[in-house]
C-alpha positions as CSV (number, residue, x, y, z in Angstrom):
1,M,-56.5,-122.5,1.1
2,K,-54.4,-119.3,0.1
3,K,-53.9,-120.5,-3.4
4,V,-57.3,-121.7,-3.9
5,I,-58.6,-118.3,-2.9
6,I,-56.2,-116.6,-5.5
7,I,-57.0,-118.7,-8.2
8,C,-61.0,-118.3,-7.5
9,L,-60.6,-114.5,-7.6
10,F,-58.3,-114.7,-10.7
11,A,-61.2,-116.8,-12.5
12,L,-63.8,-114.2,-11.1
13,V,-61.9,-111.5,-12.7
14,I,-61.9,-113.1,-15.9
15,L,-65.4,-114.1,-15.5
16,V,-66.6,-110.4,-15.0
17,G,-64.1,-109.0,-17.8
18,Y,-65.9,-111.5,-20.5
19,F,-69.4,-110.5,-19.4
20,I,-68.2,-106.8,-19.7
21,V,-66.8,-107.3,-23.2
22,S,-70.1,-109.3,-24.1
23,D,-72.3,-106.7,-22.8
24,K,-70.3,-104.0,-25.1
25,N,-70.8,-106.0,-28.2
26,K,-74.3,-106.4,-27.7
27,V,-77.2,-104.7,-29.5
28,D,-80.1,-104.3,-27.8
29,L,-83.4,-103.9,-29.7
30,P,-87.0,-104.7,-28.8
31,A,-87.8,-108.2,-29.6
32,S,-90.4,-107.2,-32.6
33,D,-87.5,-105.2,-34.2
34,Y,-85.3,-108.4,-33.9
35,K,-87.9,-110.7,-35.2
36,R,-88.0,-108.3,-38.3
37,V,-84.1,-108.5,-38.7
38,E,-84.0,-112.3,-38.4
39,T,-86.7,-112.5,-40.8
40,H,-85.0,-110.6,-43.8
41,V,-81.8,-112.0,-42.6
42,A,-82.9,-115.4,-43.9
43,D,-83.8,-114.0,-47.1
44,I,-80.6,-112.6,-47.7
45,K,-78.9,-116.0,-46.7
46,K,-81.1,-117.6,-49.4
47,L,-79.8,-114.9,-52.2
48,I,-76.2,-115.5,-50.9
49,H,-76.7,-119.0,-51.2
50,A,-77.8,-118.8,-54.8
51,N,-75.3,-116.6,-55.8
52,T,-71.6,-116.6,-54.2
53,K,-70.8,-113.3,-55.7
54,Y,-72.4,-111.7,-52.5
55,N,-70.5,-111.3,-49.2
56,D,-71.4,-114.0,-46.8
57,K,-70.1,-112.5,-43.7
58,I,-71.7,-109.2,-43.5
59,A,-74.9,-107.5,-44.8
60,F,-76.8,-104.4,-44.1
61,F,-80.7,-103.8,-42.8
62,I,-82.5,-100.7,-42.5
63,D,-85.8,-101.2,-40.6
64,M,-88.0,-98.5,-41.9
65,K,-90.9,-99.1,-39.0
66,I,-88.3,-97.3,-36.6
67,P,-88.3,-93.7,-36.7
68,S,-85.7,-92.1,-38.0
69,G,-84.4,-90.6,-34.6
70,K,-83.6,-94.0,-33.4
71,N,-80.9,-96.5,-34.6
72,R,-82.3,-98.3,-37.9
73,F,-79.3,-99.3,-39.7
74,F,-77.8,-102.6,-38.5
75,V,-74.6,-104.2,-39.4
76,Y,-75.1,-107.8,-39.3
77,D,-72.6,-110.8,-38.6
78,L,-73.9,-113.4,-41.0
79,K,-71.8,-116.1,-39.3
80,A,-72.0,-115.3,-35.8
81,D,-75.8,-114.5,-36.2
82,K,-75.8,-111.0,-34.7
83,I,-76.1,-107.4,-35.2
84,I,-72.7,-106.0,-34.5
85,G,-73.5,-102.3,-35.3
86,K,-76.2,-99.8,-35.6
87,G,-76.8,-96.1,-36.5
88,L,-79.2,-93.7,-37.7
89,V,-80.3,-93.7,-41.5
90,A,-82.5,-90.9,-43.4
91,H,-85.4,-91.8,-45.7
92,G,-86.7,-90.0,-48.8
93,S,-88.4,-86.9,-48.4
94,G,-91.3,-88.5,-50.8
95,S,-91.7,-91.3,-48.4
96,E,-93.6,-89.0,-45.7
97,T,-97.5,-89.1,-45.6
98,G,-98.1,-86.5,-43.0
99,K,-99.0,-89.0,-40.6
100,E,-96.8,-89.8,-37.7
101,G,-94.9,-93.2,-37.9
102,K,-96.5,-93.9,-41.4
103,L,-94.4,-93.9,-44.7
104,R,-95.1,-94.8,-48.4
105,F,-92.5,-96.2,-50.5
106,S,-91.9,-95.9,-54.5
107,N,-89.7,-97.1,-57.3
108,I,-90.9,-94.2,-59.4
109,P,-88.2,-92.0,-61.0
110,N,-88.6,-88.5,-59.2
111,S,-90.4,-89.7,-56.2
112,L,-88.0,-88.7,-53.8
113,S,-89.1,-92.0,-51.9
114,T,-87.4,-94.7,-50.4
115,S,-87.8,-98.0,-52.3
116,L,-88.1,-101.0,-50.1
117,G,-86.1,-104.2,-51.3
118,R,-82.7,-105.8,-51.6
119,Y,-79.9,-104.0,-52.9
120,S,-76.1,-104.8,-53.8
121,I,-73.7,-102.4,-53.0
122,G,-71.2,-101.3,-55.9
123,N,-68.2,-99.3,-56.6
124,H,-68.0,-95.8,-54.8
125,Y,-67.5,-92.5,-56.7
126,Y,-67.2,-88.9,-55.7
127,G,-70.0,-86.5,-56.2
128,K,-71.8,-83.6,-54.6
129,F,-72.2,-85.4,-51.2
130,G,-68.3,-86.8,-51.4
131,K,-67.7,-90.6,-51.3
132,A,-71.0,-92.5,-52.2
133,Y,-71.7,-96.0,-53.0
134,R,-73.9,-96.9,-55.9
135,L,-76.9,-99.2,-55.2
136,Y,-78.2,-101.7,-57.3
137,G,-81.7,-102.8,-56.7
138,L,-82.3,-106.5,-57.1
139,D,-86.7,-106.8,-56.7
140,E,-89.4,-105.3,-58.8
141,T,-89.8,-102.8,-55.6
142,N,-86.3,-101.0,-56.2
143,N,-85.2,-102.1,-59.7
144,N,-84.8,-98.4,-61.0
145,A,-82.5,-97.4,-57.9
146,F,-79.5,-96.8,-60.4
147,K,-81.5,-95.0,-62.9
148,R,-82.9,-92.9,-59.8
149,D,-79.5,-92.2,-58.5
150,I,-80.1,-93.8,-55.2
151,V,-76.7,-94.1,-53.4
152,F,-75.7,-94.6,-50.0
153,H,-74.0,-91.5,-48.8
154,Y,-73.5,-89.2,-46.0
155,Y,-74.8,-85.8,-44.8
156,Y,-73.8,-83.4,-42.3
157,D,-77.1,-82.8,-41.0
158,V,-77.8,-86.5,-40.0
159,P,-76.7,-87.1,-36.3
160,Y,-74.3,-89.5,-34.8
161,E,-76.3,-90.1,-31.8
162,E,-79.9,-90.9,-31.4
163,K,-82.3,-88.1,-30.4
164,D,-86.0,-87.6,-29.8
165,G,-88.5,-87.1,-33.1
166,Y,-87.1,-87.1,-36.3
167,I,-84.1,-86.4,-38.6
168,C,-83.6,-84.7,-41.8
169,N,-84.9,-86.4,-45.0
170,S,-82.9,-87.5,-48.3
171,H,-84.1,-87.6,-52.0
172,G,-84.7,-91.2,-51.6
173,C,-81.2,-92.6,-50.9
174,P,-80.4,-94.5,-47.4
175,M,-78.1,-91.3,-46.1
176,V,-76.1,-91.5,-42.8
177,N,-73.6,-89.3,-40.5
178,K,-70.3,-89.1,-41.8
179,K,-69.0,-90.6,-39.1
180,Y,-71.0,-93.6,-39.1
181,F,-70.4,-93.5,-43.0
182,E,-66.6,-94.1,-42.3
183,R,-67.0,-97.1,-40.4
184,I,-69.2,-98.7,-42.9
185,A,-67.5,-97.6,-45.5
186,R,-64.4,-99.6,-44.2
187,L,-66.3,-102.8,-44.3
188,I,-67.2,-102.3,-47.8
189,D,-64.0,-101.3,-49.2
190,G,-62.8,-104.3,-47.1
191,S,-64.6,-106.8,-48.8
192,K,-63.9,-109.0,-51.7
193,S,-67.5,-109.8,-52.6
194,D,-70.5,-107.4,-53.0
195,I,-72.3,-106.6,-49.6
196,L,-76.0,-106.6,-49.7
197,M,-78.3,-104.4,-48.1
198,S,-82.1,-104.9,-47.2
199,I,-84.5,-102.0,-46.5
200,Y,-87.7,-103.2,-45.3
201,Y,-91.1,-101.7,-43.4
């Protein structure tokens, strides 16, 4: 009897431990936000299926419907079908409309706006913001990205943690906190194939 109780307690400890670990890895999102992610995941998977040069394990998704002070840059595990990371990301100053919660988007050079669409992340270089990754727009809505010098980079004024209100703006680039950038950079640098990024609204 004593042995049975010990076995049951041991099993309970393992089960509790499993749920604690699982909960740490879980990214909670409102149902509407998660639905939008899933829609764009399906689109990215179609693109990957059509072209094997893209990474089929990891992709990045940025939801511009979510306020900039909240986590809206998502790292998505395409094999397990789940979000495995999230962080803050700035949008372009040209995307501001003066109306709270309302953004506009442009692919026009010098617009300082964010461009919606799918991007392929290219090689890194070192510029005025330190390490940055070139972005190549794959859609008509963002095919001027390279010409516009739209890149993925960090900036010290972008907070690491969520905050009330809004954060600073970029000149159209998806711009993140340095600490978060370093986490994402490890994924990009460790990939043998091009990782895709989808920015949507």
